[in-house]
N, C-alpha and C positions, 0 to 999 in steps of 0.2 A: 920750170915747174910753176904751176899756177898757185897764186896766193889764196888763202881762205878768205871769203867775203862774209863779213858779219851781216846778217839780215836784221832789220828792225824788229824789236820785240814790243809786247804790250797790247797789240791789237792783232786781229786775224790778218795775216799777210796773204794778199792775193797773188795769183800766178803772175799777173802783170807787174805788180810792185816788186816781186822777187826778180823777175826778168830785168826790169829797169835798174834795180840795185846792182845786179851783176854787171850789166852793160856799162853802167856808170863807173864801175871799179876798174875798167880796162883803160890803160893809158894810151895805147896806140890807136889813132883814128881809123886806120885801115882794119885793124882787128875788130873794132867796134862795128864798123860797116859790115864786115863779113859775118861776124857772129850774130848781128842783129837779124839777119835773114833767118837763120835756123831757130834762134831763140824766140824771135817775134812770131813767126808762123806757128811754132809749136805752142806758144802761149795762147795764141788765138784758137788753135784747134782744141786745146785742153779746156779753154774757158778762162778768159782773162780775169774775170771777177771772182772766180772760184777760189776758195781757200787753198793755199799751197799745201797745207797739211793733208788735204783730202786726195791728193794726186798720188797714185801708186806708180812705182817704177815701171810696171808692165804697160801702163797707159802711155808712158813716154816712148817706150819701144814701139808700141802699136802706132803711135802718131808718126814716128820716124818712118816706119815701114809703109804706112799709108801714103805719106807725102813724097817720100824719096826712094821707096823700095825698088823702083824700076829706073832710077836715074843712073847716070854715068858713075863709075866708081869714085872719081874725084869729087863729084857733087855729094854723093853719099858720105864720104869720109869727112868732107868739110862741114856738112850739117850735123853729123854725129859728133864731131870734135867740138862744135860750138855748145852742144848740150852736155857733153862729158865735162867740159870746162866749167859749166855752170851748176853742176849737180853736187 
């Protein structure tokens, strides 16, 4: 089971900063490498400098569908898992 990752407070947290905080919390380098693909590309699609609080769940789903909706099942599952773990 994934551990809860505390995000920094006090200033507007960007999508990229939240993504980096999540990836930095992972201990296994292989997991970091694999999750960085899904998390990084999704952050770029949503807008890395955008405030995280402004991102709706539906936008994340749309980004997944747009980027990997036609991918192989294993690819879809891997990319989705990286974001489910980070949400």
